[in-house]
C-alpha positions in Angstrom: 0.0 0.0 0.0 2.7 2.6 0.9 4.9 3.0 -2.1 8.7 2.5 -1.5 8.3 1.9 2.2 11.1 -0.7 2.3 13.4 1.8 0.5 12.5 4.5 3.0 13.3 2.2 6.0 16.6 1.3 4.3 17.3 5.0 3.8 16.9 5.6 7.5 19.3 2.8 8.3 21.9 4.0 5.9 21.7 7.5 7.2 22.6 6.3 10.7 19.3 6.5 12.4 19.2 4.3 15.5 17.6 0.8 15.3 14.9 2.0 17.8 14.0 5.0 15.6 13.8 2.8 12.5 11.6 0.3 14.4 9.3 3.0 15.6 8.9 4.5 12.1 8.2 1.1 10.6 5.6 0.4 13.2 3.9 3.8 12.8 3.8 3.5 9.1 2.5 0.0 9.1 -0.3 1.2 11.4 -1.2 3.9 8.8 -1.0 1.3 6.0 -3.3 -1.0 7.8 -5.8 1.8 8.4 -5.8 2.6 4.7 -6.4 -1.0 3.8 -9.1 -1.5 6.3 -11.0 1.5 5.0 -10.4 0.8 1.3 -8.4 4.0 0.8 -5.8 4.1 -1.9 -2.6 5.8 -0.8 -2.3 7.5 -4.2 -5.7 9.2 -3.6 -5.5 10.2 0.1 -6.6 13.8 0.9 -6.8 16.2 3.8 -10.1 14.6 4.9 -8.6 11.2 5.1 -5.8 12.5 7.3 -8.2 14.2 9.7 -10.3 11.0 9.8 -7.1 9.0 10.7 -6.2 11.5 13.4 -9.8 11.1 14.8 -9.4 7.3 14.7 -6.1 7.4 16.6 -7.7 9.7 19.2 -10.8 7.5 19.7 -11.4 4.8 22.3 -13.1 2.4 19.9 -10.2 1.9 17.4 -9.9 -1.7 16.2 -6.1 -1.8 16.8 -3.4 0.6 17.7 -0.5 -1.4 16.3 1.1 -1.8 19.7 0.7 1.9 20.7 -2.0 1.0 23.2 -4.5 -1.9 23.6 -7.7 -1.3 21.5 -10.5 0.3 23.6 -8.2 0.5 26.7 -7.7 4.2 26.8 -7.1 7.2 24.6 -3.6 7.5 23.2 -1.5 10.3 24.6 -1.2 13.3 22.3 2.6 12.8 22.0 2.0 9.2 20.8 -0.4 10.4 18.1 2.0 13.2 17.1 4.9 10.8 16.8 2.8 8.6 14.4 1.9 11.7 12.4 5.6 12.7 12.3 6.5 9.4 10.8 4.1 9.9 8.0 5.4 13.4 7.3 9.0 12.1 7.2 7.9 9.4 4.7 6.1 11.9 2.5 9.2 14.2 2.5 11.3 11.2 1.4 9.0 10.6 -1.6 9.3 14.2 -2.6 13.1 14.3 -2.2 13.4 11.3 -4.5 10.9 12.7 -7.1 8.4 9.9 -6.4 4.7 10.5 -6.6 3.4 12.1 -3.3 -0.4 12.4 -3.1 -0.4 15.1 -0.4 2.0 17.7 1.0 3.7 16.8 4.3 2.7 20.2 5.7 -1.0 19.2 5.4 -0.5 16.8 8.3 -1.0 19.0 11.4 -0.1 17.8 14.9 -2.8 17.8 17.5 -2.6 20.1 20.5 -0.7 18.8 23.5 -1.4 19.5 27.1 1.5 21.2 28.9 1.8 19.9 32.4 3.7 21.8 35.1 6.7 19.5 35.6 7.5 18.4 39.1 10.8 17.6 40.7 11.3 16.3 44.2 12.9 18.5 46.7 16.7 18.4 46.7 16.8 16.7 50.2 14.4 14.1 48.9 16.6 13.3 45.9 19.6 13.0 48.2 17.7 10.5 50.4 16.8 8.6 47.3 20.4 8.5 46.0 21.7 7.3 49.4 18.9 4.8 49.9 20.8 1.7 48.6 23.3 1.9 51.4 20.6 1.1 54.0 17.9 -0.7 52.0 20.0 -3.2 50.2 21.2 -6.3 52.1 23.7 -7.4 49.5 26.9 -5.2 49.8 27.7 -5.4 46.1 24.2 -4.5 45.0 24.2 -1.6 47.4 27.5 -0.3 46.1 26.4 -0.7 42.5 22.9 0.9 42.9 24.4 3.8 44.9 27.0 4.4 42.2 24.3 4.4 39.5 22.1 7.0 41.3 25.1 9.1 42.2 26.3 9.1 38.6 22.8 10.0 37.2 22.5 13.0 39.4 26.1 14.0 39.0 26.1 14.0 35.2 22.5 14.3 34.0 22.9 11.2 31.8 19.8 9.6 30.2 19.1 6.1 31.5 20.0 4.6 28.2 23.4 6.4 28.3 24.0 5.1 31.8 23.3 1.4 31.2 25.3 1.5 28.0 28.3 3.2 29.6 31.5 1.2 29.1 34.6 1.1 31.2 36.9 2.7 28.6 34.7 5.8 28.4 35.6 7.1 31.9 39.0 8.7 32.5 40.8 9.0 35.8 39.7 12.6 36.3 36.0 11.6 36.2 35.4 12.9 32.6 33.0 10.6 30.6 32.7 10.4 26.8 29.1 10.0 25.8 27.7 8.9 22.4 24.1 10.1 23.1 20.8 10.4 21.5 21.0 10.8 17.7 24.6 9.6 17.9 25.7 13.1 19.2 29.0 13.2 21.1 29.5 15.1 24.3 31.3 14.9 27.6 29.8 14.4 31.0 31.5 15.1 34.3 31.5 13.3 37.6 31.5 15.3 40.8 34.2 14.2 43.3 31.5 12.7 45.4 30.1 10.6 42.6 33.6 9.6 41.5 34.3 8.3 45.0 31.2 6.1 45.0 31.9 4.9 41.5 35.4 3.8 42.6 33.9 2.1 45.7 31.7 0.0 43.4 34.4 -0.7 40.8 36.7 -2.0 43.6 34.2 -4.8 44.3 32.8 -5.3 40.7 35.0 -8.2 39.5 33.8 -8.8 36.0 35.2 -8.9 32.4 32.1 -7.1 31.0 33.0 -3.9 29.1 29.9 -2.3 30.7 30.3 -0.4 33.9 27.1 -1.4 35.6 26.4 -5.2 35.5 23.9 -7.6 36.9 25.2 -10.1 39.5 22.9 -12.9 38.6 24.0 -15.2 35.8 27.6 -13.8 35.6 28.9 -17.4 35.2 27.2 -17.7 31.8 29.2 -17.6 28.6 27.9 -14.1 27.8 30.6 -11.7 29.1 29.1 -8.4 27.9 26.1 -8.3 30.3 24.8 -5.0 31.5 22.2 -3.8 34.0 18.7 -3.4 32.5 16.7 -0.1 32.4 13.7 -1.9 33.9 15.7 -3.1 36.9 16.9 0.5 37.6 13.5 2.0 37.2 12.0 -0.7 39.5 14.6 0.0 42.2 14.0 3.7 42.1 10.3 3.2 42.4 10.9 0.9 45.4 13.2 3.3 47.2 10.8 6.2 46.6 7.9 4.3 48.1 9.8 3.2 51.1 11.1 6.8 51.7 7.5 8.2 51.2 8.6 10.6 48.4 5.3 11.8 47.0 6.5 13.4 43.8 6.8 10.7 41.0 10.5 10.0 40.6 12.3 8.0 38.0 15.8 7.8 36.4 14.7 10.7 34.2 13.7 12.6 37.3 17.3 12.6 38.4 18.4 14.0 35.0 15.5 16.5 35.4 16.7 17.4 38.9 20.3 17.7 37.8 19.3 20.5 35.3 16.7 22.1 37.6 19.0 22.5 40.6 21.9 23.7 38.3 19.5 26.3 36.9 18.2 27.2 40.3 21.8 27.9 41.4 22.3 30.3 38.6 23.9 28.1 35.9 24.0 29.4 32.4 21.3 27.6 30.3 23.7 27.3 27.4 26.1 25.3 29.6 23.2 23.1 30.8 22.3 22.5 27.2 25.8 21.2 26.5 25.8 19.0 29.6 22.4 17.5 28.8 23.2 17.0 25.1 20.2 18.9 23.9 20.2 20.0 20.3 18.0 23.0 21.0 18.3 25.6 23.8 14.5 25.8 23.8 14.5 22.2 25.2 16.9 23.2 27.9 15.3 26.5 29.0 12.2 24.7 30.2 14.3 23.4 33.1 15.1 27.0 34.1 11.5 27.9 34.3 10.0 24.9 36.1 11.4 25.9 39.5 8.9 28.0 41.5 11.7 29.1 43.8 13.9 30.1 40.9 11.0 32.1 39.4 10.3 33.7 42.8 14.0 34.7 43.3 14.2 36.1 39.8 11.1 38.2 40.5 12.6 39.5 43.8 16.0 40.2 42.3 15.1 41.8 39.0 11.7 43.5 39.2 12.2 47.2 38.5 9.9 48.3 41.3 11.2 45.8 43.9 11.9 48.7 46.4 
């Protein structure tokens, strides 16, 4: 149904898109293809009305299938999930135009749906500190306690994404605590350990005892033939949730919350947004500046310090 779809997916691969991105694009485009087939709509003849009907179908509770996005009839898809699907279609249409293939509709015709902007929440600094230190008292196994403490210290010290943490290899950290990161979109940057985080990382590495190239490893199944084991994202998220519940931290907190907190408290302390952008590996400063504005205390202090009629 979708002309040159396989060629488009190959194009993404050869242009160094990540495997996850290619998989998501393929899934979203197959979903669109199935919708067209089920509704007897020829791709060559699609129009604005078809696109609006597709958006309405994605946004409904009675859709027949959501291609893995969400169980049919379970609940409405999030706006960002729908927009991601629409973005995949727009990218595919641009590809057809770039290669002078027939394109039945302009990519710009596909408009994203309005998203709800929630006021982000970050736990208080003292709560994040309690969370980071929790493994020392809540884990009975010493090796697990050292490893989990090191992971949390490193997340808050550097602002790494969880995927960057679990894929971190031993040879990417130098003796001064400088870390080379190949981040999202294969963008390179450096992250920096605080002396405190470096100390807890060294405490963990002193007991690690493994040939795995990855820094953070599971302790179960290490005798298997697979020597390149690494900790899973699900394990780390589960542990953070467990610690948060035991500590009665009411603000929802995850691995990303530590990255969020890293940026928030740097901004609250007066750090330059451009520097935070570099540390986080954001492509756009607009993405970074939202961290500056989410802190109520930062906003209050800015008002007190800079209002022209403060006295």
